[in-house]
N, C-alpha and C positions, 0 to 999 in steps of 0.2 A: 450410518446413509451420509451422500454430502451436503443433504441440506441442515444437518445440525453442526458442522461447525462454528465454535466461537461460541457455544453456549448459548444460553437461554437470551435472545432479541427484545430490545427494548422498543420496536416497533416490526410490524408482520413485514417477514420477509418478501420483496415486490414478483406477483406473480402475472402471467400474462390471463388477457382471458380468453383470449382463443383456446378450445381445448385443444385442437391439432396443435397450437404450440406450446400447453403444459404438457401435452404427452412428448414429444420434442426433446424439454428438457429433463423431465422423466429417465428419457434411453440415454438424452446426454448426460445424466449423473452418476447413470452407470458408467459409462465413457468413461468419465474423472477420474471415478474410484477405481480404474486400474492402472492407473498414469501415477508410478511412483515417486513423483517430484510433487513436492507445494505448487496446485493450479487452482484459481477464482476466475467465477464469470462477475460478471459487477455490470452497472446498471450506467448511464449519464454522471450520477449523482458521486458514484465508486459505492452506492449500496451494493452488496455481496448477493447474489442469484442464486450461485452454488458454489461452493468448495468442497475439495474431496480430503480424504482422513490425513493422508501427507501435509497438507494446509494446515487442519488441526494440530498436528503434532509439535510441527513446527513452533508454534504460538500455545501452547498448550504451558506454559512457566507463565505467562504474564498477569498480571492480578487484574480482578475487576473493574470494569469503568462501567459507568451509567451511561457512556454516550459515544465510547472510540473503541469497542471491542472489534478486532483484524475480522471474524466473520459478520459483525454486522455492517462495518461501513471502513474499505479500508484505507481511505486518504484521511480520515479522523483518526483512526488509527497512528497511521505515520505522525501526524502533525500534532497531536494531541495528548497521546498514552505516555504516560510517564517509563512505560517500562519498552518505548519500543525501539533506543537506541542499544539496548541488550544483546539484542537478534538481527538488530538492520544497522551494522557497521559502517561509519563516516555516516553517522544517519544525517547530519544537515547538507552536507553537498550530494551528497550518494542519490539520499533519498526525503526527505525535506522538499527540496529544492525543485526537483525534476518535477514532483507533485503537485507544487505550488502552481508551476510553467502550465500543468494540464488542469489544474482548477481553474487558472486566468482563464483558461482557451473556453473551459464549458461556461462557465460564468458569460464571456462574448454573446456565444451557442444559443445558452439557455438563461438569458439576464432576468427573467419573472421566475424562475424556479425559486418557491419558497423554503425547498432543503437548502440548497446550494446558496442562497442570501444567508441563510440560518449559521452554514459553516461560514460563510463571510463574517457575519456577525464576530463570531468566535475568534476569528483570526485577529480583528481588529479590538477585543478586549483581552489577549495576550501583547501585549508593547514588543516583547521580543519576536512575536510570530508576525506582528505588522511590519513590524521595520524588516524584516526579510522579504518579505510578499511585496512591501513597494519603493526599499530600497535594493537589497538587497538583489534580488529578481534580477532585476533589467542589469544590475553590475554583473553578475554573475554568469548569467547569457551572452553578453557582449563580453567578456574575459574567456569563455571558455567555447564558447561556439555553440548554435542552436541544437546541432547532433546530442548535446548533452543531454536536450532535456529527453529526447525518445525512449520507451522503455527496451522495444522491440531489440534487442540483439546486444544490451546494455551489461557487461560486465559490474555487479556491483558487493560488495562485500556482505555476509552474512555470517551473525554467527549461531549457526544450530544446535538445538541441544543434545545432540548423537553425538558425540566426539569425532565419530567415522565421516562425518562428511567436514570438508576441507572451510575457507574461509571463504569464501564467495560464490556467485552463483552465477549463471547467465539468465538474465530474464527475454523470454521468447513469449512476445505477442501470436497468436494463433487462434484468428477468431473466424469459424464457417462463416459461410455469406444466410446462413440462415437466423444465426446468432447476430448478426451483425443489423439486419432487417428488423429485430425485434428492440434492439438498440441497445444491446451486450457487447462486453468485450468481453476478453479472457485472457490472461498472464498465467505462464507457469514460470516458476522459478527453477530452473535445471541446476543442481547442485552436483558439486565436485569430491572425489574422494578426496578425502585429507593427505597428503605429505608431510612425511618429519613426523618430528615430534607433534603427540596430539594435543591440541588444544585444552584447557579447558570449558566447563561446558559454561553458556550465559550467564545462568541462575547463580555464579561463581564470581559474577563482578556485576557492577551496574554502572550506568552509564547516564550521565543527565548533563543541564546544562550548566555551563559555567561563567562567570562575569556578566555582564551587563548585553551584550551584542552575541550574534552568532559570529562565527569566526570568519564565514564570508560576508558578511556585512559589513561596510567599510564604517570605522569608528565613526561621530561625527566630529568634526575638527574642533578646539577649542578658541 
């Protein structure tokens, strides 16, 4: 079922109180499961409400993590999971910085939200991530323009465990009014068939941080 993507959760999945809303989500989960591409519904904290089997397949190789599983909170996965870069290509510039920009906007709108504040504290405890948030993010937005922050329509590198799929995806935001009224958003990663030689699966290579600064963060001048 769509509710099970990502394995066991550290916290209960957010569920609306209204029976009508719960019934809508139940039917929407059926719709989501019929989509062949990874698709996820999340709230303003990026807590995952629904995710389909294709989403689970995409991230099936990631190691267990207490707070940053993709089926629990997608923002935490992108920012904090050590395996994120093995699937999300060009992890820093194509995924981390746009997500940090959306997080900054969420903090402006929901500044007293305890879970968002907890994420902010976790960012602050990671010197590299804190540098990206406070220094790299404004620099990057000035350099590439505000359109780079948007998810909908973006083409971003993606390393799917199934080699039949190519090296990137189209991110499509498709949130119907009913979901929007619940405070939820939906993203779908539209996969593309591989062209040319089949690349190795992401599990065969490990991506991690190197050096003391993200490449998109200006190094401090001595």
